[in-house]
All heavy atoms as an XYZ file, in Angstrom:
907
protein
N       0.873     -1.280     -0.040
C      -0.026     -0.059      0.026
C       0.917      1.378      0.047
O       1.792      1.312      0.738
C      -0.848      0.026      1.229
C      -1.946      1.109      1.282
S      -3.094      1.098      2.576
C      -4.220     -0.123      2.118
N       0.544      2.193     -1.013
C       1.309      3.306     -0.911
C       1.117      4.309      0.169
O       0.173      4.199      0.842
C       1.045      4.115     -2.323
C       1.420      3.260     -3.436
C       1.954      4.183     -4.554
C       2.393      3.396     -5.781
N       3.662      3.725     -6.070
N       2.079      5.147      0.330
C       1.923      6.241      1.488
C       0.646      7.030      1.519
O      -0.005      7.150      2.580
C       3.162      7.159      1.522
C       3.365      8.100      2.634
C       3.472      7.275      3.797
C       4.515      9.016      2.371
N       0.125      7.477      0.337
C      -1.025      8.271      0.292
C      -2.234      7.426      0.745
O      -3.021      7.956      1.460
C      -1.159      8.875     -1.087
C      -2.400      9.677     -1.291
C      -2.617     10.770     -0.585
C      -3.398      9.330     -2.235
C      -3.850     11.534     -0.787
C      -4.508     10.008     -2.408
C      -4.854     11.132     -1.683
N      -2.292      6.258      0.218
C      -3.448      5.449      0.445
C      -3.511      5.026      1.996
O      -4.399      4.945      2.662
C      -3.438      4.145     -0.313
C      -3.913      4.400     -1.668
C      -2.832      4.826     -2.646
O      -1.598      4.860     -2.236
N      -3.116      5.166     -3.860
N      -2.250      4.767      2.567
C      -2.132      4.450      4.031
C      -2.601      5.606      4.819
O      -3.251      5.497      5.866
C      -0.590      4.192      4.318
O      -0.199      2.993      3.418
C      -0.588      3.793      5.771
N      -2.198      6.887      4.470
C      -2.551      8.114      5.031
C      -4.183      8.167      5.160
O      -4.715      8.448      6.139
C      -2.002      9.452      4.487
C      -2.765     10.581      5.002
C      -2.461     11.125      6.193
C      -3.752     11.152      4.148
C      -3.077     12.294      6.632
C      -4.458     12.159      4.646
C      -4.107     12.721      5.853
O      -4.734     13.850      6.344
N      -4.769      8.066      3.961
C      -6.195      8.079      3.924
C      -6.916      6.993      4.815
O      -7.886      7.384      5.430
C      -6.601      7.882      2.409
C      -6.074      9.071      1.656
C      -6.898      9.125      0.229
N      -8.319      9.548      0.413
C      -9.146      9.385     -0.444
N      -8.884      8.967     -1.624
N     -10.376      9.863     -0.279
N      -6.519      5.847      4.807
C      -7.085      4.771      5.692
C      -6.762      5.170      7.161
O      -7.880      5.017      7.999
C      -6.454      3.426      5.324
C      -6.803      2.327      6.314
C      -6.876      2.910      3.918
N      -5.576      5.552      7.478
C      -5.371      5.945      8.877
C      -6.210      7.204      9.313
O      -6.686      7.250     10.437
C      -3.964      6.034      9.103
C      -3.053      4.873      9.340
C      -1.593      5.258      9.259
C      -3.347      4.122     10.507
N      -6.361      8.143      8.441
C      -7.239      9.319      8.823
C      -8.615      8.844      9.072
O      -9.212      9.227     10.008
C      -7.161     10.273      7.639
N      -9.121      8.001      8.239
C     -10.553      7.490      8.502
C     -10.592      6.723      9.783
O     -11.591      6.983     10.623
C     -10.979      6.565      7.320
C     -12.376      6.010      7.473
C     -13.433      6.858      7.197
C     -12.544      4.805      7.963
C     -14.700      6.340      7.373
C     -13.808      4.306      8.062
C     -14.935      5.042      7.851
N      -9.678      5.933      9.981
C      -9.784      5.028     11.282
C      -9.622      6.066     12.501
O     -10.366      5.863     13.484
C      -8.578      3.971     11.242
C      -8.900      2.856     10.327
C      -8.377      3.378     12.759
C      -7.850      2.017     10.070
N      -8.601      6.905     12.524
C      -8.428      7.786     13.564
C      -9.695      8.762     13.751
O     -10.122      8.997     14.899
C      -7.170      8.689     13.471
C      -7.132      9.840     14.394
C      -5.960      7.856     13.495
N     -10.206      9.174     12.686
C     -11.420     10.087     12.791
C     -12.629      9.316     13.289
O     -13.296      9.955     14.191
N     -12.863      8.062     12.864
C     -14.049      7.392     13.340
C     -13.803      7.088     14.852
O     -14.827      7.115     15.704
C     -14.270      6.113     12.462
C     -15.347      5.071     13.178
C     -14.787      6.391     11.222
N     -12.616      6.646     15.321
C     -12.453      6.287     16.651
C     -12.585      7.515     17.401
O     -13.234      7.352     18.545
C     -11.047      5.765     16.841
C     -10.847      4.210     16.391
C      -9.344      3.856     16.429
C     -11.682      3.162     17.344
N     -12.062      8.636     17.134
C     -12.189      9.817     17.938
C     -13.598     10.384     18.102
O     -14.030     10.642     19.052
C     -11.225     10.980     17.291
C     -11.225     12.295     18.222
C     -10.837     11.984     19.550
C     -10.362     13.248     17.541
N     -14.356     10.291     16.955
C     -15.784     10.668     16.933
C     -16.573      9.823     17.875
O     -17.310     10.291     18.649
C     -16.194     10.708     15.508
N     -16.345      8.503     17.753
C     -17.050      7.441     18.569
C     -16.823      7.647     20.041
O     -17.660      7.734     20.848
C     -16.822      6.110     18.139
C     -17.668      5.039     18.792
C     -18.996      4.854     18.523
C     -17.159      4.385     19.853
C     -19.679      3.930     19.139
C     -17.784      3.533     20.647
C     -19.165      3.266     20.258
N     -15.521      7.798     20.285
C     -15.144      7.978     21.670
C     -15.627      9.334     22.249
O     -16.111      9.325     23.405
C     -13.592      7.908     21.817
S     -12.864      6.256     21.640
N     -15.524     10.340     21.528
C     -15.907     11.688     21.970
C     -17.487     11.745     22.170
O     -17.984     12.515     23.051
C     -15.533     12.799     21.109
O     -14.011     12.704     20.965
N     -18.278     11.161     21.121
C     -19.702     11.532     21.183
C     -20.636     10.288     21.585
O     -21.699     10.516     21.787
C     -20.075     11.884     19.716
C     -19.383     13.143     19.164
C     -18.724     13.097     18.018
C     -19.411     14.398     20.038
C     -18.120     14.301     17.429
C     -18.797     15.501     19.494
C     -18.088     15.332     18.265
N     -19.921      9.154     21.892
C     -20.630      8.028     22.467
C     -20.031      7.721     23.701
O     -20.737      7.610     24.725
C     -20.751      6.873     21.388
C     -21.468      5.758     21.977
C     -21.296      7.290     20.005
N     -18.774      7.130     23.665
C     -18.177      6.415     24.880
C     -18.140      7.476     26.025
O     -18.438      7.138     27.074
C     -16.840      5.934     24.559
N     -17.561      8.629     25.684
C     -17.402      9.723     26.821
C     -18.697     10.057     27.449
O     -18.892     10.030     28.738
C     -16.675     10.907     26.315
C     -16.132     11.923     27.239
C     -14.967     11.192     28.085
C     -15.632     13.096     26.498
N     -19.736     10.456     26.728
C     -21.055     10.826     27.434
C     -21.642      9.621     28.144
O     -22.087      9.862     29.227
C     -21.885     11.124     26.275
C     -21.008     11.604     25.170
C     -19.752     10.816     25.213
N     -21.591      8.401     27.514
C     -22.108      7.235     28.226
C     -21.391      6.953     29.582
O     -21.890      6.457     30.437
C     -22.034      5.958     27.389
C     -23.065      5.885     26.242
C     -22.894      4.663     25.481
C     -24.492      5.946     26.809
N     -20.105      7.324     29.571
C     -19.314      7.006     30.748
C     -19.574      8.082     31.957
O     -19.684      7.719     33.161
C     -17.786      7.156     30.529
C     -16.891      6.778     31.660
C     -15.536      6.678     31.280
N     -14.713      6.313     32.391
C     -13.415      6.156     32.345
N     -12.723      6.264     31.351
N     -12.695      5.763     33.457
N     -19.953      9.224     31.604
C     -20.036     10.287     32.506
C     -21.416     10.955     32.781
O     -21.710     11.462     33.781
C     -19.116     11.423     32.349
C     -17.559     11.102     32.501
C     -16.818     10.844     31.428
C     -17.111     10.765     33.840
C     -15.507     10.519     31.423
C     -15.708     10.333     33.921
C     -15.069     10.245     32.746
O     -13.768      9.796     32.952
N     -22.387     10.760     31.898
C     -23.750     11.303     31.987
C     -24.725     10.403     32.734
O     -25.299     10.893     33.656
C     -24.256     11.857     30.623
C     -23.446     12.951     30.074
C     -25.786     12.163     30.751
C     -23.887     13.360     28.660
N     -24.783      9.163     32.584
C     -25.644      8.306     33.287
C     -25.314      8.146     34.779
O     -24.136      8.298     35.107
C     -25.574      6.929     32.465
C     -25.081      7.147     31.220
C     -24.063      8.336     31.339
N     -26.134      7.798     35.557
C     -25.959      7.584     36.981
C     -24.839      6.559     37.184
O     -24.887      5.496     36.510
C     -27.162      7.291     37.787
N     -24.062      6.631     38.190
C     -22.976      5.658     38.571
C     -23.598      4.290     38.677
O     -24.544      4.152     39.466
C     -22.248      6.177     39.724
C     -20.992      5.256     40.108
C     -19.785      5.472     39.208
O     -19.803      6.548     38.570
O     -19.124      4.511     38.935
N     -22.938      3.301     38.001
C     -23.398      1.905     38.238
C     -24.599      1.442     37.304
O     -24.875      0.281     37.333
N     -25.138      2.245     36.605
C     -26.181      1.894     35.592
C     -25.652      1.072     34.541
O     -24.424      1.148     34.182
C     -26.934      3.039     35.069
O     -26.117      3.888     34.330
C     -27.682      3.914     36.180
N     -26.412      0.480     33.680
C     -25.930     -0.299     32.577
C     -25.278      0.626     31.447
O     -24.306      0.187     30.877
C     -27.095     -1.103     32.024
C     -27.539     -2.367     32.770
O     -26.787     -2.759     33.751
O     -28.566     -2.883     32.561
N     -25.975      1.737     31.306
C     -25.460      2.656     30.225
C     -24.033      3.228     30.686
O     -23.096      3.350     30.008
C     -26.296      3.818     30.048
C     -27.541      3.632     29.152
C     -28.446      4.844     29.152
C     -27.087      3.234     27.729
N     -23.880      3.526     32.045
C     -22.659      3.962     32.583
C     -21.443      2.891     32.412
O     -20.390      3.218     31.941
C     -22.750      4.392     34.010
C     -21.462      5.319     34.464
C     -20.410      4.277     35.200
O     -20.862      3.224     35.673
N     -19.276      4.873     35.113
N     -21.843      1.665     32.611
C     -20.950      0.637     32.592
C     -20.567      0.263     31.082
O     -19.404     -0.039     30.808
C     -21.552     -0.672     33.132
C     -21.597     -0.673     34.783
C     -22.256     -1.770     35.416
O     -22.735     -2.630     34.674
N     -22.273     -1.808     36.679
N     -21.475      0.492     30.205
C     -21.187      0.358     28.806
C     -20.173      1.421     28.386
O     -19.313      1.237     27.606
C     -22.466      0.524     27.871
C     -22.315      0.513     26.528
C     -21.651     -0.774     25.901
C     -23.523      0.774     25.741
N     -20.412      2.686     28.898
C     -19.438      3.719     28.614
C     -18.070      3.408     29.208
O     -17.057      3.718     28.482
N     -17.950      2.772     30.293
C     -16.707      2.358     30.829
C     -16.062      1.251     30.046
O     -14.858      1.466     29.690
C     -16.917      1.683     32.277
C     -17.271      2.576     33.290
C     -16.021      3.278     33.985
O     -14.926      2.649     33.875
O     -16.060      4.439     34.477
N     -16.844      0.457     29.474
C     -16.217     -0.595     28.668
C     -15.797     -0.117     27.308
O     -14.710     -0.420     26.797
C     -17.284     -1.722     28.296
O     -17.816     -2.185     29.577
C     -16.860     -2.777     27.458
N     -16.667      0.852     26.745
C     -16.298      1.522     25.324
C     -15.122      2.343     25.491
O     -14.427      2.640     24.467
C     -17.465      2.219     24.879
C     -18.650      1.337     24.407
C     -19.790      2.244     23.997
C     -18.206      0.400     23.364
N     -14.749      2.876     26.754
C     -13.603      3.719     26.912
C     -12.173      3.084     26.530
O     -11.303      3.908     26.325
C     -13.541      4.341     28.448
O     -14.631      5.159     28.600
N     -12.226      1.818     26.420
C     -10.865      1.186     26.046
C     -10.521      1.592     24.499
O      -9.457      1.587     24.089
C     -11.065     -0.321     26.159
C     -11.932     -0.965     25.092
C      -9.719     -1.020     26.022
N     -11.617      2.036     23.752
C     -11.353      2.573     22.356
C     -10.445      3.728     22.435
O      -9.827      4.001     21.331
C     -12.695      2.690     21.620
C     -13.475      1.439     21.481
C     -14.822      1.866     20.738
C     -12.742      0.549     20.534
N     -10.397      4.569     23.556
C      -9.419      5.573     23.606
C      -8.031      5.054     23.306
O      -7.129      5.861     22.736
C      -9.478      6.381     24.914
C     -10.805      7.268     25.070
C     -11.887      7.091     25.786
C     -10.969      8.450     24.317
N     -12.688      8.115     25.593
C     -12.186      9.007     24.762
C     -10.177      9.270     23.370
C     -12.760     10.227     24.231
C     -10.767     10.381     22.947
C     -12.058     10.856     23.387
N      -7.733      3.968     23.938
C      -6.457      3.340     23.746
C      -6.111      3.078     22.222
O      -5.074      3.331     21.692
C      -6.227      2.119     24.586
C      -4.932      1.391     24.373
C      -6.322      2.465     26.096
N      -7.135      2.424     21.556
C      -7.058      2.114     20.158
C      -6.818      3.347     19.376
O      -6.051      3.506     18.462
C      -8.275      1.435     19.628
N      -7.597      4.490     19.799
C      -7.383      5.708     19.057
C      -5.944      6.354     19.366
O      -5.291      6.747     18.366
C      -8.355      6.837     19.557
C      -7.942      8.166     19.048
N      -7.309      9.084     19.857
C      -8.265      8.793     17.850
C      -7.090     10.214     19.035
N      -7.710      9.992     17.834
N      -5.358      6.161     20.421
C      -4.051      6.627     20.791
C      -3.036      5.970     19.904
O      -2.134      6.479     19.410
N      -3.154      4.690     19.853
C      -2.173      3.825     18.934
C      -2.256      4.180     17.470
O      -1.291      4.419     16.794
C      -2.380      2.306     19.268
C      -1.719      1.837     20.548
C      -2.399      1.595     21.689
C      -0.373      1.725     20.669
N      -1.448      1.266     22.592
C      -0.206      1.222     22.078
C       0.817      1.893     20.061
C       0.961      0.995     22.672
C       2.038      1.508     20.589
C       2.102      1.113     21.981
N      -3.513      4.237     17.030
C      -3.722      4.550     15.614
C      -3.224      6.065     15.342
O      -2.676      6.232     14.384
C      -5.327      4.403     15.344
N      -3.527      6.952     16.279
C      -2.993      8.320     16.190
C      -1.459      8.410     16.000
O      -0.990      9.199     15.171
C      -3.606      9.198     17.259
C      -3.070     10.646     17.139
C      -3.643     11.456     16.326
C      -2.193     11.052     17.961
C      -3.195     12.651     16.011
C      -1.745     12.424     17.898
C      -2.300     13.286     16.926
N      -0.749      7.551     16.853
C       0.681      7.696     16.848
C       1.219      7.140     15.436
O       2.092      7.883     14.833
C       1.256      6.817     17.843
C       1.147      7.498     19.203
S       2.081      6.562     20.484
C       1.109      5.215     20.760
N       0.544      6.092     14.881
C       1.001      5.770     13.471
C       0.568      6.807     12.411
O       1.342      7.091     11.484
C       0.199      4.388     13.182
C       0.761      3.261     14.142
C       0.438      3.931     11.875
C       0.035      2.119     14.212
N      -0.706      7.335     12.760
C      -1.208      8.344     11.813
C      -0.121      9.571     11.726
O       0.102     10.101     10.588
C      -2.501      8.796     12.127
C      -2.976     10.122     11.589
C      -3.629     10.144     10.247
C      -2.813     11.391     12.216
C      -3.959     11.322      9.649
C      -3.113     12.596     11.623
C      -3.807     12.554     10.278
O      -4.032     13.620      9.760
N       0.324      9.997     12.883
C       1.277     11.095     12.922
C       2.537     10.871     12.066
O       3.013     11.656     11.307
C       1.676     11.483     14.388
C       2.820     12.378     14.409
C       0.350     12.127     14.961
N       3.155      9.620     12.129
C       4.311      9.293     11.418
C       3.976      9.251      9.996
O       4.732      9.850      9.185
C       4.774      7.888     11.979
C       5.872      7.434     11.015
C       5.303      7.971     13.311
N       2.782      8.659      9.510
C       2.424      8.515      8.135
C       2.266      9.792      7.545
O       2.802     10.259      6.436
C       1.416      7.537      7.927
C       0.885      7.678      6.444
C       1.779      6.159      8.231
N       1.412     10.700      8.274
C       1.050     12.089      7.936
C       2.323     12.922      7.722
O       2.547     13.733      6.673
C       0.171     12.760      8.758
N       3.356     12.797      8.648
C       4.569     13.579      8.612
C       5.303     13.169      7.292
O       5.870     14.029      6.623
C       5.473     13.381      9.806
C       6.706     14.164      9.865
C       6.625     15.474      9.982
C       7.868     13.418      9.546
C       7.969     16.162     10.139
C       9.034     14.181      9.536
C       9.126     15.519      9.843
N       5.357     11.824      7.105
C       6.181     11.422      6.026
C       5.592     11.786      4.593
O       6.222     12.173      3.685
C       6.264      9.856      5.983
C       7.237      9.248      7.029
C       6.976      7.697      7.028
C       8.599      9.636      6.953
N       4.334     11.758      4.603
C       3.592     12.222      3.371
C       3.731     13.739      3.213
O       4.057     14.207      2.070
C       2.103     12.000      3.461
C       1.203     12.505      2.314
C       1.612     11.758      1.022
C      -0.272     12.223      2.625
N       3.616     14.515      4.146
C       3.993     16.013      4.114
C       5.386     16.308      3.676
O       5.539     17.249      2.896
C       3.668     16.702      5.398
N       6.296     15.547      4.259
C       7.689     15.819      3.855
C       7.955     15.452      2.305
O       8.592     16.104      1.577
C       8.632     14.988      4.654
C       8.821     15.608      6.123
C       9.177     17.020      6.200
N       8.019     17.968      6.308
C       8.023     19.132      5.807
N       9.038     19.717      5.481
N       6.881     19.907      5.945
N       7.415     14.331      1.952
C       7.526     13.793      0.527
C       6.818     14.823     -0.561
O       7.377     15.046     -1.517
C       6.902     12.412      0.379
C       7.214     11.984     -1.006
C       7.051     10.401     -1.159
N       7.877      9.762     -0.292
C       7.783      8.449     -0.017
N       6.735      7.739     -0.420
N       8.635      7.785      0.716
N       5.680     15.411      0.064
C       5.047     16.461     -0.884
C       5.537     17.775     -0.729
O       5.184     18.704     -1.430
C       3.600     16.461     -0.582
N       6.501     17.970      0.289
C       7.146     19.284      0.490
C       6.193     20.315      0.810
O       6.254     21.501      0.390
C       8.082     19.782     -0.744
C       9.056     18.770     -1.071
C       9.865     19.153     -2.269
N      10.797     18.169     -2.706
C      12.087     18.113     -2.408
N      12.646     19.012     -1.650
N      12.842     17.178     -2.815
N       5.305     20.047      1.711
C       4.267     21.000      2.224
C       4.847     21.881      3.279
O       5.742     21.580      4.007
C       2.917     20.319      2.693
C       2.205     19.669      1.535
C       2.260     20.077      0.334
C       1.373     18.542      1.587
N       1.355     19.351     -0.437
C       0.873     18.357      0.278
C       1.041     17.776      2.589
C      -0.015     17.255      0.042
C       0.162     16.653      2.337
C      -0.362     16.516      0.918
N       4.199     22.982      3.513
C       4.683     23.986      4.483
C       4.471     23.479      5.968
O       3.699     22.502      6.170
C       3.722     25.332      4.481
O       2.564     25.053      4.916
N       5.178     23.996      6.931
C       5.083     23.644      8.227
C       3.679     23.826      8.825
O       3.089     22.983      9.496
C       6.181     24.425      9.191
C       6.185     24.112     10.594
C       6.589     22.652     10.808
C       7.171     25.010     11.362
N       3.028     24.876      8.413
C       1.769     25.188      8.937
C       0.657     24.150      8.497
O      -0.100     23.578      9.269
C       1.217     26.573      8.364
N       0.722     23.672      7.161
C      -0.193     22.705      6.687
C       0.193     21.326      7.355
O      -0.673     20.502      7.633
C      -0.089     22.549      5.143
C      -1.187     21.710      4.546
C      -2.526     22.210      4.537
C      -0.916     20.395      4.067
C      -3.434     21.418      4.047
C      -1.946     19.636      3.675
C      -3.205     20.207      3.553
N       1.475     21.080      7.465
C       1.846     19.803      8.176
C       1.328     19.769      9.617
O       0.827     18.755     10.004
C       3.402     19.682      8.114
O       3.873     19.687      6.709
C       3.925     18.481      8.764
N       1.493     20.808     10.300
C       0.968     20.793     11.633
C      -0.603     20.616     11.718
O      -0.985     19.944     12.597
C       1.371     22.178     12.368
C       2.866     22.250     12.755
C       3.100     23.524     13.292
C       3.241     21.117     13.763
N      -1.272     21.250     10.732
C      -2.713     21.067     10.696
C      -2.939     19.545     10.485
O      -3.937     19.020     11.081
C      -3.340     21.972      9.539
C      -4.908     21.692      9.303
C      -5.615     22.290     10.414
C      -5.172     22.480      7.947
N      -2.357     18.987      9.552
C      -2.415     17.496      9.385
C      -2.275     16.630     10.668
O      -3.077     15.844     11.033
C      -1.471     16.985      8.299
C      -1.789     17.204      7.001
S      -0.485     16.783      5.797
C      -0.582     14.952      5.920
N      -1.235     17.013     11.373
C      -0.898     16.257     12.596
C      -1.842     16.474     13.703
O      -2.172     15.560     14.541
C       0.585     16.617     13.052
C       1.687     16.374     11.981
C       3.074     16.767     12.582
C       1.681     14.918     11.527
N      -2.332     17.705     14.039
C      -3.194     18.073     14.997
C      -4.648     17.566     14.710
O      -5.360     17.436     15.618
C      -3.139     19.509     15.332
C      -4.152     20.037     16.306
C      -1.761     19.885     15.912
N      -4.951     17.427     13.455
C      -6.363     17.245     13.200
C      -7.022     15.823     13.759
O      -8.180     15.698     13.932
C      -6.555     17.192     11.607
O      -5.989     16.049     11.000
N      -6.096     15.021     14.090
C      -6.495     13.737     14.655
C      -6.735     13.862     16.229
O      -7.242     12.868     16.841
N      -6.644     15.079     16.708
C      -6.974     15.348     18.174
C      -8.323     16.078     18.316
O      -8.705     16.280     19.493
C      -5.915     16.042     18.805
C      -4.539     15.467     18.878
C      -3.414     16.395     19.373
C      -4.579     14.131     19.602
N      -8.829     16.623     17.368
C     -10.077     17.468     17.215
C     -11.167     16.706     16.652
O     -11.091     16.457     15.495
C      -9.999     18.936     16.723
C      -8.794     19.551     17.470
C     -11.171     19.561     16.866
C      -8.254     20.820     16.912
N     -12.369     16.301     17.292
C     -13.250     15.350     16.652
C     -13.869     16.030     15.400
O     -14.075     17.255     15.255
C     -14.416     15.380     17.698
C     -13.673     15.555     19.085
C     -12.530     16.544     18.790
N     -13.946     15.240     14.333
C     -14.450     15.497     13.027
C     -13.553     16.419     12.148
O     -13.716     16.375     10.929
C     -15.793     16.123     13.174
C     -16.902     15.378     13.930
C     -18.292     16.060     13.869
C     -16.979     13.932     13.307
N     -12.549     17.114     12.701
C     -11.659     17.955     11.851
C     -10.954     17.100     10.890
O     -10.775     17.569      9.700
C     -10.798     18.826     12.742
C      -9.727     19.651     12.097
C     -10.539     20.645     11.211
C      -8.913     20.244     13.088
N     -10.580     15.885     11.374
C      -9.680     15.122     10.445
C     -10.302     14.728      9.043
O      -9.580     14.571      8.073
C      -9.161     13.859     11.150
C      -8.097     13.201     10.525
C     -10.298     12.867     11.393
C      -7.349     12.161     11.313
N     -11.658     14.682      9.051
C     -12.315     14.412      7.818
C     -12.139     15.540      6.900
O     -11.978     15.294      5.709
C     -13.823     14.027      8.102
C     -13.965     12.827      8.934
C     -14.479     12.881     10.271
C     -13.582     11.513      8.427
C     -14.630     11.780     11.041
C     -13.703     10.368      9.266
C     -14.227     10.522     10.498
N     -12.354     16.720      7.326
C     -12.182     17.965      6.543
C     -10.713     18.001      6.031
O     -10.380     18.289      4.852
C     -12.513     19.224      7.242
C     -12.307     20.475      6.450
C     -13.085     20.994      5.397
C     -11.304     21.346      6.463
N     -12.613     22.067      4.952
C     -11.477     22.382      5.601
C     -10.098     21.499      7.317
C     -10.576     23.419      5.455
C      -9.201     22.506      7.194
C      -9.468     23.510      6.314
N      -9.742     17.813      6.969
C      -8.282     17.901      6.532
C      -7.913     16.804      5.531
O      -7.183     17.059      4.611
C      -7.456     17.734      7.814
C      -6.001     17.561      7.552
C      -7.690     19.029      8.693
N      -8.466     15.595      5.783
C      -8.238     14.464      4.842
C      -8.670     14.889      3.470
O      -8.056     14.605      2.413
C      -8.819     13.196      5.342
C      -8.372     11.950      4.486
C      -9.299     11.875      3.147
O     -10.470     12.202      3.143
O      -8.722     11.319      2.142
N      -9.801     15.463      3.349
C     -10.397     15.905      2.018
C      -9.489     17.013      1.377
O      -9.196     16.882      0.234
C     -11.697     16.624      2.199
C     -12.481     17.120      0.959
N     -12.814     16.394     -0.008
C     -12.618     18.385      0.652
C     -13.289     17.057     -0.945
N     -13.150     18.308     -0.538
N      -9.045     17.969      2.196
C      -7.960     18.944      1.721
C      -6.720     18.267      1.294
O      -6.062     18.668      0.238
C      -7.738     20.083      2.801
C      -8.924     20.854      3.097
C      -9.326     21.602      1.844
C     -10.580     22.548      2.093
N     -11.081     23.035      0.814
N      -6.224     17.327      2.125
C      -4.899     16.650      1.604
C      -5.277     15.934      0.424
O      -4.230     15.985     -0.555
C      -4.530     15.647      2.907
C      -3.367     14.690      2.404
C      -4.009     16.389      3.994
N      -6.349     15.235      0.265
C      -6.642     14.502     -1.041
C      -6.593     15.460     -2.133
O      -5.994     15.146     -3.230
C      -7.980     13.868     -0.881
C      -8.293     12.886     -1.958
O      -7.392     12.515     -2.662
N      -9.544     12.507     -2.151
N      -7.221     16.592     -2.098
C      -7.269     17.641     -3.203
C      -5.893     18.084     -3.469
O      -5.458     18.199     -4.548
C      -8.164     18.815     -2.747
C      -9.587     18.508     -2.743
C     -10.425     19.750     -2.326
O      -9.945     20.619     -1.642
N     -11.621     19.852     -2.828
N      -5.062     18.370     -2.391
C      -3.767     18.944     -2.553
C      -2.782     17.897     -3.207
O      -2.070     18.325     -4.074
C      -3.258     19.421     -1.202
C      -2.105     20.380     -1.227
C      -1.878     20.880      0.240
C      -0.658     21.732      0.377
N      -0.922     23.122     -0.179
N      -2.914     16.703     -2.833
C      -2.012     15.717     -3.334
C      -2.311     15.523     -4.842
O      -1.542     15.392     -5.626
C      -2.187     14.287     -2.622
C      -1.603     13.179     -3.424
C      -1.507     14.402     -1.296
N      -3.576     15.456     -5.076
C      -4.038     15.176     -6.566
C      -3.605     16.222     -7.439
O      -3.369     16.118     -8.563
C      -5.462     14.858     -6.708
C      -5.934     13.555     -6.067
C      -7.370     13.107     -6.033
N      -7.591     11.965     -5.294
C      -7.429     10.700     -5.797
N      -6.949     10.578     -6.987
N      -7.609      9.663     -5.000
N      -3.659     17.626     -6.834
C      -3.344     18.740     -7.748
C      -1.917     18.990     -7.839
O      -1.291     19.300     -8.860
C      -3.899     20.037     -7.093
N      -1.098     18.825     -6.684
C       0.321     19.110     -6.651
C       1.343     17.941     -6.864
O       2.415     18.154     -7.400
C       0.575     19.854     -5.312
C      -0.088     21.111     -5.097
C       0.090     21.726     -3.710
O       0.976     21.095     -3.049
O      -0.535     22.721     -3.388
N       0.874     16.709     -6.473
C       1.760     15.601     -6.441
C       0.948     14.361     -6.909
O       0.868     13.351     -6.084
C       2.255     15.344     -4.922
C       3.080     16.526     -4.449
O       2.538     17.380     -3.737
N       4.330     16.586     -4.733
N       0.497     14.284     -8.060
C      -0.200     13.129     -8.558
C       0.518     11.886     -8.660
O      -0.027     10.847     -8.544
C      -0.663     13.536    -10.060
C       0.152     14.701    -10.378
C       0.676     15.434     -9.131
N       1.817     12.042     -8.533
C       2.702     10.768     -8.606
C       2.513     10.028     -7.274
O       2.853      8.775     -7.155
C       4.069     11.136     -8.857
C       4.892     11.826     -7.760
C       4.555     13.347     -7.704
O       3.874     13.861     -8.500
O       5.245     13.896     -6.766
N       2.046     10.668     -6.215
C       1.898     10.034     -4.871
C       0.610      9.275     -4.853
O       0.556      8.404     -3.998
C       1.916     11.135     -3.865
C       3.381     11.802     -3.539
C       3.201     12.795     -2.512
C       4.453     10.800     -3.281
N      -0.302      9.478     -5.764
C      -1.607      8.877     -5.675
C      -1.446      7.456     -6.134
O      -2.095      6.547     -5.494
C      -2.649      9.687     -6.600
C      -4.033      8.881     -6.767
C      -2.835     11.036     -6.099
N      -0.613      7.174     -7.119
C      -0.457      5.754     -7.526
C      -1.477      5.563     -8.694
O      -2.498      6.158     -8.924
N      -1.188      4.441     -9.480
C      -2.047      4.162    -10.579
C      -3.309      3.446    -10.255
O      -4.348      3.539    -11.094
C      -1.390      3.288    -11.481
O      -0.858      2.045    -10.811
N      -3.429      2.820     -9.051
C      -4.716      2.146     -8.746
C      -5.760      2.996     -8.197
O      -6.968      2.686     -8.119
C      -4.434      1.099     -7.788
O      -3.977      1.621     -6.492
N      -5.494      4.325     -7.827
C      -6.448      5.202     -7.292
C      -7.163      6.014     -8.408
O      -6.626      6.295     -9.457
C      -5.745      6.214     -6.332
N      -8.472      6.212     -8.163
C      -9.190      6.932     -9.060
C      -9.264      8.450     -8.876
O      -9.088      8.971     -7.803
C     -10.667      6.429     -9.239
């Protein structure tokens, strides 16, 4: 799998995990009364924060490598790296990265991508 495709897959995984943890697991853990089934479900689902953390670390490395290969500015690179920490932002950033790669560095897309 090429670097660009790996970035896109990781961005999706990190984005979905962060959105789910932020908008489902976190509220279920802290809003229902202590000891209720919903609160316990929130506790159980909170393990996904660990999965997000690991996926995010890999995402940061891949995003950094992609940004360096494409020779993007420090500001855009930082936006890419931080977007995995703010719920839903990563989906917009991934869209911008996709447009930017296809416009400026089509060789990074690979022949199998449409």
